[in-house]
N, C-alpha and C positions, 0 to 999 in steps of 0.2 A: 959668274953667270950660271944659272941653273942648268942642270943636265936633264934631258928628257929620257926616261927609262920606263920599262914595263913594271907592272906591280910586282911580278915575281922577282925582278932584280932589286926593287926597292926594299923588300922585306929581308933580303940578304944583309942589309946594313944594320939590322937589329941584332945586338949581341946578347949573350947570356947575362941575366940579371939586370938588364937595362931598365930604366924608368921610362916608360912609353906613355906619352900624353896624347890622347886621341880627341880631336875636336868634334863638334856636332851636338845634336840635341834630340832626345826622345825618339820619335817615330821616323827617323831617317833624315831629319832636317840638318843639312850640312854634314852628314856622316860619310866619311871616306870608305864606303863599303867595299870597293874593289880591293883596296890595300888590306883591309881587315881580312877579307876572304883569302887573299894571297898569303897572309901571315899564318892563318889557320892551316892552309894547305901545305905550307912549308913545314910546319911542325908535325903534321901527320906523316909526311914523307921522310923527314930527316930526324925527327925527335929533338929538334932545336929551332929556335932558342928556348932554353928552359929558365924557370925562376924569374920571369919578368914581373915588374910592378906595372900593372895596367891602371891608368887613371883617365877619368873623363869628368867633366863638370856636371853633365846631365846624364841620366841613365840612357844607354844606347841600345835599342832593340825594337823589334816589331811584335812583341808579346809571344813570339815563337822562337825562331832560331837565328835571326839576323843580329847585326851589331856585336856586342860583347858576347852574345850567345854563341857565335861562331868560335870564340876563343875559350869557351868553357871546356877545355880539354885538360885532364889531369896532368900536371907537370909544366904546362906552358906558363902559367902565372903562379907566382907565390903569393902575391898580394894584389888586391883590387881596391882602389880608392875612387869613390864616385858619390854622387848625391843619391843614387838609388839603383835598385835592381828590379824594379817593378815590371819593366817591359823586356827584361832578358832573363826569363825563368831558368834557363839552363845554368847560368852562372849562380843564380840563387841556390840551386840544388847543390852545386859544388861547395858553396858556403855552408849550407846545412850539414853537409858531409865532412866538414872540416878539411877539405882538400885545397882550400885557398883561404888566406886571411883576408877578411873583408871589412872595410871601414866605409861607412856612409856619413859624409859630412854635409852640412848645409850647402845648397847649391850656390848661394851668394858668396859664401866663404870661399869655396873652390874657385869661383869666377874671379873674385877679387885677388885671391892668392896668385892666379896666373899673372895678373898685372903687377903685383908686388914682387913676384919672383923675377919678372922681366926687368924691374927696376933695381934688383939687387938689394931690396930691403930685407931686414932680418926676419920678417914675417908679417902677419896680419893681426892687428890689435882691434878687438871688437867685443861688444856685449853679446853678440849673437851666439846662442847656444847655452848661455848660463842657465842652470837649473834643469836642462834637458839631458837626454842620454849622451849627447856629445860632450858634455862637461866631463873633464877627466876625473872628477870626484865621483862620477857615476860610471859610465862605460867608455868615455873617451871616443865615442863614435864607432867602437868595435861592435861587429854583429855576430861574432862567434868567438870561441875560446882561443882560436889561433891568432886573433888580432890583439897582440900584446904590446905593440909599439906605442910610444907617446907622441901623438901628432899635435898635441896642444898642451898648454899649461895655464894655470890660473895666476894672474898677476894683479897687484893692487896699485893703483895710481890715484893720488889725491883722495884716498880713503874709499875709492870705488873699485869694485871687482871688474875685471875684464878677462876674456880668453885670448890667449896669444897662440895663433896657429903657425906652425913652422912652414917654411917655403917649400915649393915643389922642385926637387932636383931633376929636371927633365933632361934625359939623354937623347931621346928621339921624339920629335913632334910630328904627328900625322894629322894634317888638316885638309879642308876641302874648299874650293872655290868653283866658279863657273867657267871662267876663261883665264888662260895664261897666254901672255905673248911669248915670243921666242927668247926673251930675257928673263922670264920667270915672274914678271909682274902679274899679280893675281887680282881679278875682279870677281864680284859676287852678285851680278845683276839678276840671276834667276833663283837665288837662294831664298828660302823662307825664314832664314835665321842668320843673324850677324855674328852673335856669340863673342868669342875672345880669340879669334884666329891670330890677330896681330900680337897680342900678349903672349900666346903660346909660342909663336915663332921667335919672338924676342927673348923669351925665357930660355929656350933651347940654345939659341945663338950665344947668349951670355955665358953659358957653361961649355961652349965649344961643341954643342950637340949637333944633331942632324935634323933638318927640316924637310919633310916630304909633303907635297901638296898634290892632291888628286883634283883634276878638273875635267870638265865635259869637252872642251874644245881648246884649240890653240890658234892664236892670231899672230900676224906678222909683228916683228919686233918694233917697239915704239909706236904702235898704232892705238893702244888703249889710252883713253884720256886719263891724265894723272889724277884728276879729281875723283875718278871712279876706282882707282887702285886701292884695294883694301890691305894687301900685303905687298910691299915692294920686293922686287926680284932679288935685291941684295941680301934679303933675309931667307931666301928659299934656295935650298941645295938641289933638290930633285923634284921634278914634275912627272906625274903619272896621268896619262890621258885615258879616260873611260867615256867613250862616246855614248854609251847606254846609261849614263848616270841619271838617276831619277831625282826629282826635287825632294820627295819624301818617300817613305816605303809604300804609301798609298797612291801617290800621284806622280806621273811623269813630269808634268809641268802645269801648275795652276797659276796663270798670270796674276790673279788677285793676291796670292800668297807672296809673289815677288814684288807687289806694288806697282805692276805695270798697268793694271786697270783697277777700277772700283766696281764692285759687284752691286747690281740693283738690289735694294732691300727685298724686293719681291722674290728673289732667288733664295733667300734664307728661309728654309722650311720651318713651319711652326712645330712646337713640341707636341708629341702625342699627349692626349688627355689622360694622364695617369698620375700616380703619387709622386713621381719625380717632377712633374710639372707643378704639382701642388707645392712641393718644397721650394722649387725655383721661384714660383710666384710669391710665396711668403717672404723669401729673401729679398725680392724686388721691392717689397713694401718698406724695407729699411732704408731705401735710397732717397737721396735728395738732389735737386738740381745742382749741377756743377761738381758733383762728387767725382773724385779720382779714385778708381776702384781696381782691385785685383780680384780676378775670378780664378779659383783653383780648378784642378782637374776633377772630373766626376760630376756629381749632381749640381754643384754650384755653377758649372759652366753653362747650364741652361738659363741662367739669369740674363745673359746677353740676348738669347732668343726671345725671352719674355719682354725685354725692353724694346725689341724690334716689333713684336706683336702689339704692344700697348702704345707704341709711337713716341717713346722718349729716349731712344738710344742716343740721339744727337745732343741730349741735355746732360750726358755723362761722358767721362773719359775712362774707358775700360783699358786695362793694361794686362799684359802677360809677362811673367818674370823673364822669359827668354828675350825680351826687348821690344815687344809690340806695344805701342803707345797710341791709344785711340782705336776707333773702328770696332770690330767684333772679333773675339777669339775664335779660332777654329775649334771644332768639337771632335769627339771620338779619338781615333788613333792619330789624327793630325794635330791634336792639341799641342800648343806651343807656337803654332803659326797664327796668323790673323789675316783678316781682309779689311779693306777700306781704312787702313790705319793712317794716322797722321805722321808717324815716324817709326823707324825700326832702329832702336838704339843698340850699341854694343852692350852685351849683357852685364859687364861690371858696372856700367853707369846706371842701368836699371836698378840694380841692387843698392847702389849708392843712394838713389832716390828712396827706395823702400826703407833701408836702414835709417835714413835720416828723418823718417816720419812723414814722408810726402803723401802717403795714401790717406784718404779719408776713411775708408772702410775696406775690409777684405772678407771674402767669402771662401771658405775652404771646407773640405769634407772631413768626416771623422770615421774611424774604425772602432775605437773604444773610448769611453769617457768614464772617469772614476769619481769617487766621492770627494776628492780634493779639487775637482775641476781640471785634472790632467787629461790630456788627449793623446791618443796613440794612433799614428798612421804609418809607422815605420817598421814594425815587426809584430805581426799578429797572425793568429791561426796557423802558427808554425812556419810562416813564410817571411823571409827577409825582403823588405821593399825599399826602405830608406826614406828620408824626409823630403827629398827634392828641395824646392824653395820654401817649404812650409815653415821652417823655423825662422828664417829671415822675415818672412811676411808677417807671421803671427806675433813676433816680438817687436816689430817696428811700427805696427799700426794701432792707432788708438781704439778703433772699434773693430772687433773681430766677430764674425758670424760663422759658426760651424754648422754644417748641414749634413743630413743623412737620415735614413730610416731608423726608427727606434729599435727594431730588431731586424735580423736578416736570416737568410736560409729558409726558402720556401714561404716567405711572407706573401700573403695575398690580401692586399687592401686596395680598395678602389674608391675614388671620389664618387658620391652617389648622384651627382648632377643636380641636387636640390639644396646644396649648401653644407653637406656633411660628409662623413667618411664611413665606409662600411668595411670592417675587418672580417674577411671570410676565413682566413687561416693565419694564425700567428706564426711569426718567424721562430725557428727552433734555436737560433743563436742569439743570446743576449749581448748587446753591445755596451750597455751601461753596467759596469762591473765595479767591485769593491776597490780593486787596484789594477791599473792598466799594465799590460805586459812590458811596455816601454814608454818612457815619458818623452813625447815629441813636443808637447806644449805643457808648460808648467803653470797650473792654476795659482799656486802660491806666488810665483814670480809676477803673474799678471795682476793679482790683487795688490802686491806691493807697489806696482807701477801705475795703478789706477786705470787699467784698461777696462773697457766695456766689452763684455763677452756674452754672446747670445748663442743658444743652441736651438736649431730649427729642425723639426721632424715632420713627418706627414700627419701626425696626430696631436702634437703638443709642441709648445715653445717653452724654453727655460732661460733663466738668467743666472750668471755667476755672481753671487753676492759675497759680502765680506766673510760670512760665516757658513754659507751653504750654497747649494744649487736650488733655485726656486722655480717651481712650475707656475708659469704665468698665463698660459693660454692652452685651451684644449679644443679639439674639433667637435662639432655637433655630432651626436650619435656615438660618441666614444665614452666608455665608462672610466671614470678617473681611477678607481681602485684596480679593476680587473685588467684594463687595457693599457694603463700607464704605470701606476705605482708598482704593480706586481711584476712588471717587466724590467724593473730597475733593481740592481743588486745592492742598493744602499738607500737609506732614507733621503727623501727630498722634501723640502718645505712647499706647501701649497699656498699660493698667494690668496689673499682675501681682499677684494673679490677675485675669483678666477674668471678670466675673460674667455669668451668664445672666439675661436679663430674666424677671421673674416670669411663669410659664407661665399664670397665671390671666388675664393681659391678653389672651391670644389664644384664649380659650375663650368660647363663648356662655353666656348666663345670668349670674347674679350671681357676683361674685368671692368673696362671703362675707367681705368685708373689715371688716364692722362691729365684730366682737369685737376684732380686732387693733387697729383704729383707737381704740377706747375705752380700750385699755390703754396707749396712748402717753402720755408725759409732755410737758407743755407746755414748749416750748423758751423759753429766756430771750430777751427782746427786747433788741436792742442797736441803738442809733441809728447811722446811717452819715453 
């Protein structure tokens, strides 16, 4: 039977050099913040435990000092393994200073590894990551020179290459639920994220490790319906109650995130009329009725709002890698949650669907693009961010759309309201470069697999062809040479004829796209 203890007592169970797996996602979704805080406080007071391996499936933090940011204290961790550090900048700084060895592996790989580790399998065999920086022939997922361990290897089966990722040796699992009964049975009725709590707990128990679960409240023993129990009490060693537990770092409790209510479409605010809306609108033009879609973090996330504004959200199934299936993804720092969804899946199963080619189309952001069609989102501008679910999604989906501004850094461009774009000040940073700093998406691998790849910016649209990147559309009012070709650090081919981007993108008010969308024929799904 689980013991109920304070967070300060729970972290005394963590020993020097333990492998500590922390559940949760992104902006506080399911993150056991009280236990994380207690671990940081213990280290500051005692100087122990030292040399930990800290692991999480998703980057944990509030873009300031929460989550893994609290544990960014020199000496506490020797190694960090996660899908990203984008929202815990303090840990990214330690990585840049070589004070901790950091590996950022694909989010789906880490999620599925939790399940495989629970089952005692030798590891995870997958194509995910081939040709990218997580391929051991490149960087093996390492983000600094201190990251020297081999977390994966290349194997050949039936004449095909795969990556084999080694299992997670979890000594201490720290997870979160909403309610525990007196026997340690855990439910998650208020959580915005299901994740892989069960797999993490099983993996730790299999190794004789310790399972700690943080919850908001405690119920009488045997009163929680068995169908609602996410982690059985037999798998939980210790329970820590935090009555002030928030649902995310931004919200104490949003019942729509928990699936308790459905939010009226009228409550979903329209996007401001700016270049981000132009990009999201142009992405929406790629959709067809019945599409099952992934929307990545950033500008692509706005496509859901465009679908609401134009009236065809119900004709799509939008998904989020954290497990949201249907409805509309949350935006901003709550990204990873969703509202009005049909289902909230455990994250490993969502990535099974993605890896198996279940998506019709995926929309993701880009930080850098190079002449080979490679895309970087994981290490740029001197900052370690990591791939998140980017690698799984882009390698498992037949049609991939990358979205972002052509340049960045003080870019001032506005839709002129009459069907074109006005560039008042060019961005000082070029994002289209000869060679990306890190390969998060391999153009060569995409070509070999026959993927359809589109790049959408506020002023131009490009296609990845077999021999080059081709400029296919340009906004009215934009000069091809000065505003597009001169802003790209390598030659691109200009299509003949060069199309003008749909003028509706640059006008305020509805595009009137619904009738046209309804007439479209569903494209044939083809696995990659």
